N, C-alpha and C positions, 0 to 999 in steps of 0.2 A: 646463152653462151656456155654456162657450166654443164648444161645437159649434153651438148655436143662434145665437150672435152671428155666427160666421163664415158660417153658412148664410144668415143674414139679409143680410149684406154681399153674398154671392154673388147672392142673389135680387134685391136692389136694383140690382146691377150689370147683371144680366140684363134687368131692367125698363128701365133706362136705355137699353140697346142697343135694346130693343124699341120704345120711344117714338121714339128717333132714326130707326129704320127706318120707322115709321109716318109721320113727318113727311116723310121723303124720298119715300115712296111717294105721298103726297098732292101733292107737287110734280111728280111725274112722271105724265103722262097717257097715255103711249104704251106701257105694258107693258115697261119697261126691264128688263135682266137683273138677277139676284140681287145685292143690295148687300152691302157688307162687314158692317154690323150684322146682317143676316139670316144671313150665314154664321157669324158669331159666335154668334148665338142657336142655330143648328142644332148647334153644337159643345157646348152645355151639356147635361149628362147628364139634366136634368129634362125631362119632358114638359110642354108649355105649352098650356093650354086657354084660348081667348078666349070668355068667357061674357057675354051681354048682361043687362040688368036683369030680364028674364023667366027667367033661368037657362038660356036656350037656347045650345047650343054653336055658335059662329060659325066657329072655326078651331082647328086642332090643329098645333102645332109639335113636332118631334122625336118623332113617333109611333113607338111600339114595338108592333107587332102582337101580340106575345106577351103584352103586358100590357093589351090592350084587349078589352073584352067583345064589341065589334062592330067591323067594318071602319071605317076612317076616314070613308068616304063615308056609312055608315049613322049615324055619330055626329054628323055635321054637321047642325045643326038640331034635334037631340034634346035634350030637357030634362035638365039635370044631375040632377034629382031621381030620374029613372028609371035613372040609371047607378050610383049608390051604393046600398049596403045601406039598407033602410028605417030601421033604428035610427040611422043617421047623417045622414039627410036634414035634420032640424031643425037640427042643429049647423052643418052645411055651409051651409045656407040663411042662417042668422043671420049667419055670418061674412062671406059674400059681400055681403049687404045692408049690414052694418056697414062693409065696405071701400068700397062705392059711396057711402055716406052721408058718411063721414069722410075718405076718401082715404088712410087709414092701412093699413099692411100687417096683415092678420089671418091667423091660423094655425088649422089644424084637423087632427085625425087622424081618418081614416075608413077604411072597408073596402069592397071590391068583391068580390063572389062570382062566380067564373068557373069553369064546369065542376065545381061542387061544392066548389071550393077558395077559401077566404077570403084575400084579399090586403090587407095593411095599407098605407095611404099617409099621407104627411105633405104637406098642402097649404098653400101660402101665396098669399094673395089680395091683389091691388093694383089699384086703379082706374087705368085708362090713358086712358079717355075718360069723358064724362059718363055714358054708359049701357053701359060696357064694362069688364070686369074680366079681368085676366090671372091665371090659376090655374097656379102652378108645382107640379107633382106629383112626389113622390119615393117609390119603393118602400122601405118600412121594415120589411117582413115579417121578414127574417132578423135585423135589428137587434133588433126587439122579441122575437123568439124567443130570441136570445142573452141579452138583458137578463133575460128571464123565467127562463131556465135558471140564470143567475148568481144571481139573487135566491133561487130555489128552493134551490140548493146552499148559499147563505149561510144560509138558514133551517135547512136540515138540519144544517149544521155547528154553528150556534149551539145547535140542539136537542141535538146529541150532547154538546157541551161543557157545556151547561147541566145535563145529566142524568148527568154523570160521577159515579162513586161516591165521589169525593173533592172537597173544595173546590178551585176553580180561580179565581185572580184574575189580572187584567192591569192594569198601571199604565202610564200614558203618561209616559215619561222626559222628554219635551220639553215637558210641561205640568205641571211641579211635582209629578211622580209621583202624579197624580190617578188614581183608580180609573176604568177604562173597562169592566171586565167583572167580574161577581160572580155566580157560578152558584148554583143552588138549594142545593147542599150547604153553601155559605158561609152562606146564610140559616139553614139548619137547625142548623149547628154553631157559627157565629160569633155568633149572637144579633142580627144587624143585617139589616134588609131591604135589597133592592137600591136602593130609593129613598133610603135613609139614607146610602148609601155612594157611589154613582156621582157623579162630578164633584167629589169631595172627596179631600184628602190624609189621611195618617195622623193628623196633629195635630188636624185638624178632626173626626175620627171618635173617636179614642181619648184625646184630651187631650194636654197638653204632654209629660208625662214618658214615657208609653208610646209615643206617636206619634213622638217624637224618637228613641227607641231604634230603632224600625223604620226610620226614615229614614236614620240613621247606617249601618245595615247595607246598605240599598239604595245609598247613595252609595259605599260601599266596593266593592260589586259593580260598579257603573258605572265607578268609577275604574280598577279592575284588570281589568275585562272578564272576570271569572271567574264563579263560581257559589257558592251557599250551601246548606248542609245542616246543620241543627242541630235538637236537641230543645228545644222551648219549652213553657213552662207559661203559661197565661192563664186569666182568669176572665171568663166571659160576663156580660152585664148581669143575667141571672137568678141570678147568684151561684154558678154551677156551675164547678168547677175542671176544666180540660182539660189534657191532655198531648198534644202532637203533634210530628211530624217535619215540618219546613218545608224545602222545596226552592225555590230561586230561581235563575232564569237569565235572561240577556238574550237577546232575539230582535230581529232588525232586518232591514230591507231597505235599499235604497240611500239612502233619504231619511228613514227614521223608525226610532225605537228604542222598544222596549217592555220592560217587566220582567214576566216570567211567573212565577207562584208557585203551588205546590200545598201543601196542608196535609193531612197524613195523621194523623187523630186516632187515637192509640194508647191512649187512656184505657181502653177496654174490653179491649184486648190486655194491658195491664199488669195489669188486674184478673184476666184469665184466667191469666196467668203466676203471679200470687200464689196463685190458687186451685190451680194445678197444683203449685206448690211445697208448699203445705199438704197436698195429696193425696199427694204423694210422701213427705212426712214421716209422714203417717198410715199409708201403706202399709208403710213401714219399721218403724213401731211395731207394726203388726199382725203383720208377719212375725216380729219379735222375740218378741212375746207368744206367737204360735203355736209358735215354737221352744221357748220355756220350757214351754209346756203339753205339747208332745211329749216333752221331756226329762224331765218329772216326772209324766207321766200313768201311772196304774196299769192302763190298758186297752191292749189290743193289745200285750202284753208276753209274751215267751217267754224262759225260761232254758234254755240248752243247755250241757252240760258239755264238757270238752275232747275227749271221744270223739264229739261231735256228737249225743249222745242228749238228746232233749227231756226235761227233768225237770219243767217247769212252764209252763203257758200260762194267761193271764187273759183271759177272754172277757166279763167283766161288762158293759162298755160298747162292745164292739167286735164283737159277734156277727155283724153283717151284712157284715163285710169279706171279700173274696175269699180271704184267707189264713186267716181264722178257722176253727178246728177241724181244720186240716191238720197243725198241730204237735202230734201225739198223744204223750202221755206214754209214755216208755219206748221210743220209736221214733227211729231215726236220721233227722235232719232232711232231709238231701239225698236220701235214698232215698224218704222218704214224701212230701215236698213237691215235689221236682223230678224224681222218678223216675230218679235216677242211682245208679250203683254206686260213685261216688267223689265227693269234695268238688267243688263247682262251681268253674270257673275264676274266679280273683279273689275267692274267698269272703270276704265281709266279716268273718265270724266268725274265720276263719283269720288275717286281717290284724290284727284286734284282739288275738288271742292272742299273735302275734309281736311287735307293737309295744307292747303294753301300754297302748294309747291307744284312745280312741273312734274307730271307723271307720264310714263311711257308704257305702251303695251303693244305687243305684236299679235296680229290676227292672221289666221290662215283662211283664205277664201277658196272657192271652188277652182279647180284647175291647178292646184298646188301653187297658188299665188299667196305671197306673204306680204303683209302690210304693217308698217310701223306707224302707230298712232301716238302722237305727242300731245298731251293735254296741258295747256298753260292757263292757270286761273287768272281772271281779269277782274280788277277792282278799280272803281272810280277814284278812290283815294287810298293811300297807304294805310294799312291797318284795318280797313273796312272789310266787311264780309264780301266775298266775291259775288259778282253779278252774273257771272257765267264763265264759260271756258272756251278758249280757242283750240280747236282740234286741227292738228297738222298731220296729214297722212302721206306716207311715202312708200312706194313699192320697193321693198328690200329683197325681192326674190333673187335678183342677180347678185346682190351683195352677199346674201347667204350662200349662194352657190360658189362664189369666188372664195369666200372664207373657208368653206368646206374643202374646196380644191387646194387652197393654200395649206390647210392643215394636213390633208392627205399627202401633198407634195413634201411637206416638212417631215412627216413621219416616214415617208418612203426614203427620203434622203438620209435620215438618221439610221433607218434600218439598213440601207445600202452601205453606209459607212461602217456599221457594226459588222455586217457580213463580210465586207472587204477585209477588215482588220482580223476577223476570225479566220478567214480563208488564208490570208498571208501567214498568220501565225501557224496554222495547221500545216500548210504546205511547206513552210520552212523546216518544221520538225519532221514531217513525214518523208520528205524528199531526202533530207540530210541523213536519216537513219539508214535506209538501204544504200545510199551513196557511200557512207563511211564503211559499211560492210564490204561493198564492191571494191573500193579503193584499197582497204586494208588487206583483204584476202587475196586480191590480185597480186599485191606485192609479195605476200607470203608464198603464193603459188610459184613465183619466179625464184624463190630462195630455197625450196625443198626439192629433193629428189625422191623422197619417200612416196611410194605409189598410193598407200592408204591415205596419207595426209593430203596429197594432191587431189585425190577423188573427193575427200571431205571438203577441201577448199572450193573445188569446182562446184560441188553440190550447194554450198552456202552461197556462192556467187550467183548460181542459176536461180536459187530461191529468191534472192534479193532483186535479181533482174526481173523476175516475174512480178514481185511486189511493186517494183518501180513502174513496170508497164501497166499494172492494174491501176496505180495511182494516176498515171497519165491518161489511161482510158476513162477513169471516172471524171477527171478534169475536162477531157474533151467532150464527154457526154453531157456534163453540166453546162459547158459552153454552148453546145448545140441546143440544149433545153432552153437556156436563157435567150438564145437567138431565134428559137422556134424553127430550127433546121434539122431536128432529130428525125431521121428517115425511117419509114415503115414500109416494108415490101411484103405484101400478103401472098401466100401460097398455100396449097393443100399440104398439111403437115401430118405425118404419121407420129402420133404422140407416144405410142409404145416404143417405137424405134428411138425417138428422141430421149425418152426417159431411161431406156436401157443403156444408151451411150453415157448418160449422166451417171448411172449406177456404176458402170465400169470405171470411169475416170475418178469417181469418188472413192471407190474401193482401193485404187492405186495410191491415193493420198494417205490411207490409213494402214498400208501394208505392214508397217512397223508397230501397230497398236492392235493386238488381237482382242482387246477388251471392248472394242466398238463393233457393232454389227450394222452394216449399211445394206438396206434392202428396198427394192421397188415392190411394194406390197399390194397396191390397189390399182386395178386397171380393168378395162373392157377387152374382150377378145380382139376387137377392131375399133380403133379410134382415129379417124382422119378428119381434121377440122381445117377450116380456112382461117388462117391467122398469120402473124409475123413470127416465123420460127426463131430467128436469132434473138428477138426481144423476149420471147417466152423463155428461151434457154438462159438468157442473161438473168432474169428474175429468179428462176429456179436454182441456177448456179450460185447466186448470191445467198439464197436461203440455205443451200447445202454447205457453203463455205462457212457461214456463221454457225450453223449447227455443229459442224466438225470442230470449229475453233473452240466452242464453249462446252463440248461434251468430252469427258475423260473416259467414261465407260458406260456401258448400256447399249443403246441402239440409236440409229438415225433412220427412220422409215419415211418413205415418201410415195406419192402416187397421185391419183385423181379419181373423182367420182362425179356422176351426173346428179345435179340438183335442179329439177324442173327444166327451165330453158337455159341453164348455165352449166359450165364445166368448172368444177372446183378442184384446184391443185393444192397440195399441202406438203409440208416438210415437218415432221414431228421428231423431237429428240428427248433424251433423258438427261440433259445438261443442267446447268446451274439455274436456269429459269430467269425471269425478269421481274423485278419488283413492280408491284401494282402502280406505284406513283410514277414509274418511268415508261409504262407501256404506251401511253399516249404521245410520248415525245420521241420515240426511237425512229419514227418516219420523218422527223425534221432534219434539215441539213446540219452537218457538223456535230450531230449528237451520237456519242458512242457509249455503249453499255459499260465498257471497260476502257478508261482513259489510257491505260498502259498497253493496250492491244494495238497491232498494226492496222492501218486503214485511215481513211479520211473522214469517216462519218457521213459519207455521201451515198453509199451503196443503197440503203433502204429508201432514201429520199428519191433517188433515181428510179428504183423499182416502182415506187408509188406513182411517179409521173408516167412511166411506161404503161402500167396497168390501167391508169385513168385514160390514157390515149387509146388503149385497146377497148375501152368501153366497159371495163370491169371494176371490181372492188378488191381491196387488200386489207389484211388485218392480222392480228396475233392473239393467241390464247396461251397464257403462261401462268405457272405457279412456281414461285421461287423455291429452289431446291429440288424440284420434281421434273422440270423440263418445260419446253415450249413447242407450240405448233404455229408456224407461219403459214398463211394461206392467201390465195387470191383466186378470184373467179372471173371467167370470161363468158360472154354471151355466145350461145350457139347460133350459127347462121345457116340459111338454106343451103343444102348440099353437104353439110357435115354428116359423117357416118359414125355411129356408135352401135356396136353389137356386143 
C-alpha cells in the first residue's frame, strides 16, 4: 500500500513538472533551449508516453531503447493498441479513456512481448490537455517475479507445515494469544476444525477452566522467556481420551512475537508399551513353564552311571531328536555319542557328580543345532555319594533364534526411538531457523522503500528459502531411502559437461569471496559413462557445498580420474579439516562437524546410500587445519568411453 502511495506522489510530481514545461513551451515561439522542468522530467526513472484521444503516441520522454519494441521514431504516431499484448488492450484503453474523461489518475498493469520475452509494466495515466494523456510506464517484471517466488515459497512452506506428522500450532503473543496457525494433524487429533480455532484464544475454544490453564502456562513461558515440555491428558469433543507430550517455545523477530507449540500424541505408544509389557510377562511365564516341563518330562532322558555307561534312555516322545538313539544301553556315552576316548572337556555329568547339584551345558551339533543338556545327580539316600546322573536333553535351537530375534527387535525399537527423537529435535530447530528469517525479513520487506535494503532482504529470504527447500529435499530423500523407493534412472552422461556446470554454479556462490579458488582440475578429454546423472550430481554438489562452507581461503579443487576399472571423483579443499576421531562418524545420520552450521546432518549419509546403490565406495581423507578430500568411486560399465 505505501509503495503505491509514494509512487502516486512521485507520479503527480512528475506530471506537475510536465505541465509546467508545456506552459513554458507554449509561451516560447522561437525553439528555446531545454528548460529546467524538462531536465527534471528526463531525470525521472519512468518512461513517459504522450497519447492523444485516439491512443496515438505523440511523444516519448526518457526513452530506453532496450525496453522499446520499436525505435522511438517508429513508435511516434503508432497506436498504443498495437504496442501492448492483445489481452491487455481492453484494460489499458478503458483506463486511458477514464483518465481523459475524469481527469483522475488511472492505473493499469500490462505486458509487452519483445523478441519472444514478455515484459510486465505498471502504467499510470493522467490527462494533461483536453485530448492528451501522459502515460508513466515502469518495468515491474522482476518485482512480479520476486513476489510470485515469495508467494510460491510461502505456499510450499505452509503445505509442509500443514502436513507435518504431528500437530503444530502458532499463537500471536501480541494479539491475546489468539491462534493464527492450526495444521491438519491438529484437526485430526484435536477434534476442532481450523475455522473453529483461528482468531480465537484458548478460553474461547476450550472454555473457562481448561482455557485458563493453558493461558497460565503460556504467560509463564512469555514471562521467563523459556520453553515448556510436559505430558498432558485431554479429552476431545468426541469423548476420546488422549495423552500427549506438549512442547512450547517462543519465536520472534525484531518487531513481533509468536508462541509455537507441537503436540506429540503418545496414546498409541503407551498402548504399545503396555502390550509389550504384557508380552514380556507372557514370555517369562512361557519360559518358566517350559523349564518346568523340561525338568519333569519323561522324554529325552538318559541315565548314566559314574563310569559314564548308559544304563537307560527313554525315546517315547523324543524319537526325532538328533541325540535320540545315540545313548545306547551298556555303552560309554562320550565314546558312542562324541567319538572320544576320554570325557569331554567341561563334561556336565562330571560337574554334577563333583558338585552334587544340577548342572547344565549347551552343545552345538552338526547343522547348527543347539542342545541344552541338564545333568541331575541321583542318590539312593540323601547325603550319599551319587550313583549316577540323569541327563535331560532339549533342542534349544528355536529358543536361541527367538531370543536373538527378540534382542534384535528390542535394539531396533530402541534405536528407532532414539533416531525419531533426534530427528524431531533437529527438524524443529533446522526448520524454525530459516522460517524465522523468512517471516522476519518478509515483514521488513513490506516496511521499507529503500531499494538497497529491499534487495538485501529479498536476498536473505531467497537464501533461507533455498535452505528450507534443501532441508525438505533431504527429508524426502531420507523418507524414500527408508521406504526403498529412491529412484535411479541410468543414462549416458558426459562427465566433463556435468562437472563444468558444477564449476560454474560453485563460482557464482563465491563471487563475493576472492580468497577462494574453485577449479575443475582433473579430467579426460572425453568421459561418457552409463550412470545416474542426477544422483552423481547430488553427491558432488553436497561435497562442494561442504567444502565451500568450511573453507575461508585457499582453493576448492575437484575432478575425476580412472583407477583400474573404476572412476574416482574427488573434491579437495584447504579448509579447517576434520579431526581424526570424527572422520568415521560424519557419514552417519544427524552427525554434523559443526553443530552451529545450517543443515540436518543427513547430506553425507544420503550420499553414502546413493554411492552404495550405484555400486561404488565413498570416503574422506583429512588433516585438521590443512583441509579435506572427499571422494567416491563408481565401477565402469561396458560402453563407457574415456579418452
